[in-house]
N, C-alpha and C positions, 0 to 999 in steps of 0.2 A: 728607779734610776739611782745610780751611785751617788750623784750629787745631792739628791734629796735625802738619801740615807746619811750622808755626811752632815747635812743640816740638822737632822734629828740627833745624830751622835754628838755633835758639837753643842747642841742645845742643852744636853745634860750637864756640860761644864758650867753653862750660865745659870742653870737652875740651882746647882750646888752653891755657886758663889752668891746668888741672890738669897738663898736660904740662910747663909751665914750672915748676910747683911740684916735680914729680918730678925734674926736672933739677937743681933747687936743693938737694934733700935726698935722700940715699939711703934715708932712713927713711920716705918717703912711703908711705901705706897706702891709696891710693885704691881704692875698690871700684867695680865696674861700674855699679851703680845711680846712683852719685854722679857719673859722668862723662858722663851723657847728658842732663842737665837744666840749662836756664837760660832759662826762658821769661819771660812778662810780664803785669802787670795793674794796674787802677786801684784807687783807694780805694773802699770799699764803697758800691755804689749803694743807692738806696732799696729797701726790701724789702716794699713794699706791693702789688705787682702780682701777680695770679694768674698761673699758668704759661702760660695760653693767652689772655691778654687781647688783644682785637682792637684795631687802630688805629682810633681814633674817626673819622678822616677817611674811612674806607672804602677807602683805597687798597690795591691788591693788591701794591704794591712790597714785596719781602722776604717774601712769603707762602711758607709751607712747601712744598717740592717733594718731600718724602720720602713714601714709601708710608704708607698708613694704619696698617699694622702694621710694627714693626721687631723684629728679634731681637737681643738683647743677650747676648753671651757674657761671663760673669763667673766668679768663683772657684768657684762650686758648680754651674755648668751654664749653660744657655741659657734666657732668659726672653723670651717674646713680649709686647710692649707695644702696645696698641691706642690710637691717637691720641696726643695730648700730655697727659701726666699733669697734673692740677690740684690733687689732694689728696694731698700727699706726706708720709710719715712718715720721719724720719731718726733712726737709732739710734746715730750716732757724731758727734762734734763736727765732724770734717772735712766731713761731708755737709751740715751746717747752714751751714758756711762756704761751700761750693760754691754752695748755693742762694742764700744772702744776697748773695754776690758777683755772682751773675747777676741779682739783683733779684727773687728769688722767696721767698715766705714759706711755710714748711712748716705743715701743719695740726697736726703733732705732732712732738715731739722728745724724745729721752732726755736726762736731765740728772742730774749728780752732781758738784758742785764745778767748774762749767764756767769757762773763761776769761771774764773780765768782758765783753769786747767782743762776745761772742755774744748777749748780751741783745737787742741791736738787731736781730738776725736771727731771734729765736725768740719769747720772751715778749712783747717790746714790739710785735710785729706779729701777735699773736693766737695764737701757737703754744701747743698744749696739752702739758703735762708728761705723758709716757707711761711714767714710771718711770725707773729707772737704766739706764745703758748695759749693765751686766752682766745685769740682770733687768728687761727691759721688761715692762710690764703689757699682756698680750694683750687683755684685755677692753676696756681704754681704747682701744687701737689699733683694735679692731673698731668701737667706738662712733663713731670718727671717719670711718668709711667711706672709707679711703684708696684711691686707684687706683695707688699706687706706694709700696713700702717699700724703703728703702736701708739695708742692714745690713752689719755688719763680720764678716770671716772669723773672727777670733780669738774674738770674743764670741758670735756668733750662728749659727755653722755648724750646730749641733745644733738650732736653732730654725727652720731654713730651711723645712722642710716645713710647719710650723705657720703660719709667716708667709706662705708662698705660698698657703695656703688662704684667707687674709684678703684678699690683693691680690698682684698681680705683684711679685715681690721680686728685687732684684739684690744681690749680695754682693761687696764689694771688700776688699782688704787694706789697711786704714787703720791700725789700732792698731800692727801690727808691720811696716807698710810703710815703704819708703824715701821720700826726697824725690821721686824720679822717679815712684814709685807714686802719690803724691798728685796730681802733675801729670797723669798718665794718667787717673786717675779723674775729675778735673775736666773733661777733654776728653770723656770718655764721658758724664758727666752732662749736659754742654752739648748733646751730640748727642741724648740721650734727650728733652730738653726743647725741642729745635729752637731752641737758642740759640747755634749755632755762630758766627754773625756777632758777637754780643755777646762771646763768649769770645775771638774773634780780637782785638778791640779791647782787652780786658782784658789779654790776654797781651802784646800789644805794649807797653802802658803799663808793665806789671810788669817787662818785660825791661829797660827803662830804669833802673828803681830797682835791680834786681838787678845790672846791669852797673856802676852807680856804686858799690855796696857792694863788689863783687868787685874793682874797680880799686883800692880802698883797702886791700886785704889785703896784709900783709907776707908774701911768699912763703917767706922763710927764717926764719920765726918759731919753728920747731921744732914738735914734736908737741903736741897737746892731748888732754885727756880730758874728756868731758862726762858728767855723771851726775846722778841725782835723790837728794837727801837726804831719806829717809823718816823717820828717827828716829835714835836714838843708834847711831852706827857703821853705819848702813844706807845705803850708797851704791850705787845701781844705775847702772852705766855703760852708755852707749849706743854701740854699735859702728858700724863703717863702713856697715852695712846697716840700721841703725835710721833713723827719720826725721831726728831732730835731728843725729845723728852724721854722716849723709850730707849733710845740708844745709850744716852748717858746713864740711865737707870740700869740697864743690863750690864753695864761695866762695873756696877757696884755702888753707885751713889743713889740716894733715895729722892725721888721727885715729889715735891710738896703739892703739885697741881694735878687735880683730877679733871676729867672732862666735865663740862657744864652745858646743860641743855643740848646734849648730844654733839657739842662742838669739842673737837680735840685741841683747839687753840682759840684764844679769845682775848680781848682787851682787859687789862687789869690796871686800875688807876693806882696812884701812889699810896693812897690810904688802904686800898685792898692789899697791896704788897706788904704794907706795914702790919696788917692783921695776920699775915702768914709769917712774916719775919724769919725767913729762912737763914740757915747758916752760910749759904753761898748763893750768890746771884750771878747768873750768866747773861750778859747783854750782847746781843748780836747786832752789829752796826757796821756802817761803812764810814770812811774818813769824813764825808760830808755831814755826818750826824754828830760830830764831836761837840758842836755848840749845844745841841739838845742834851747830850750826856752831861756836859758841864753845868747846864742849867738845872738838870735833875739832881746832880750831886750837891748843888748849893742849897737844896731844900732842907730845912731842919728835920723833917720827917724822914728823909733819906739818910741823913747823917746819924739818926738815932737807930737805924737798922743794924742788927747784929753783924751782917755781912760787911757793911760799910765800915763799922768800927774796927773790925778785925782784918781789914784788907783782904776780904774774900769776894770782891767784885771782879769778875773776869770778863774781858771783852774779846770777842772773836769776829771774824769776817762774816757778815750777814749773808752774802751770796753763797759762800761755801757751806756754812752751817745750817742755813734755813732753806736753801734752794736745791743744793746738790743731794743726790742720792746715788747709791751704787757702791760697789766694792772699792773702786779707786777713790771715791769721795770718802768712804769710811776710813781708809788708811790715812788720808790727809787730816781728817778730823781727829783721829786717834793721836797722831803726832802732836797736833796743837793742844789737845786736851791734856796730854802728858807733860809737854814742855811748859805749858802755861800754869801748871800747878793745880788745876781743877780736880783731877782724880786723886792726887795724893794729899789734898787739903793743905797745900802750901800757900803762903802769901802770894797774892796775884802778881804775875809778871806781865800781864797784858791789860793795862789799865786805860788804854786809849783806843779810840776807834781807828 
């Protein structure tokens, strides 16, 4: 598929950039998933077209040449899909992003404190709330009569058999997947929906945005730590194999956190953070967490950190940076990472939740 070839071709750019970073610092912690991705896409297209809308002109140009049935290999098996799905239920935010970016509206979506931009891809185009991502409402899903369900490995593996009785179901590693995993899933979803040509164009455009952000990264800025502030002294760090940890790393910064006990993200207390003492700290939080951040920043141990002393503590929206996945989300995160000074190692301009 052309879009998969583009992913591989753009991956060479990321490999070259990361090699330069590793030469600049012996402390580089680049992981395999983060060294193979640097694709491309446009700003979010309209999301009002059904998945199989025909060209009103009646032209056969671009008509699907794929077999009537395709087999999709995914995290929990192989699923046969007949025709091009038109009524799709998505149970993770990344899948809503993939559909919306491709110009397709889901009939149902799981929702709990979603990134704000996803409203244009879900509720504003008629999508029905099917419960939370952790506990989707199967009765509501049944009522929607879907012809495809897209589910997450971490959250829905145990529901796979039940979901498959409702409609053909594919399961991908989104919640605990890396940046490259999200790109791979986007390519697969495009193939399922016979949208490879559209995906090609999206990836080409995105690659331009990605490369511009990557070129502005300071290669010798030192290591960073990125994590979610959940409450008082609850800081969950995201490793080189997490989504956001691998995304920032493939842009040229070096992530100080490796997976631990097979977990790609885990709690790290203040003393543990001090033992790492990164050059930059990224705190993902929401406005309601400001008191927790202020309390943390008042601690002598925090104030002694290199990042705190050099004004290299960056705060970004938790819902976008830790929950969102997909090409449209990537573009929004790239903009904030660039403007906030994280990539160029400038003093933080995003110091509050």
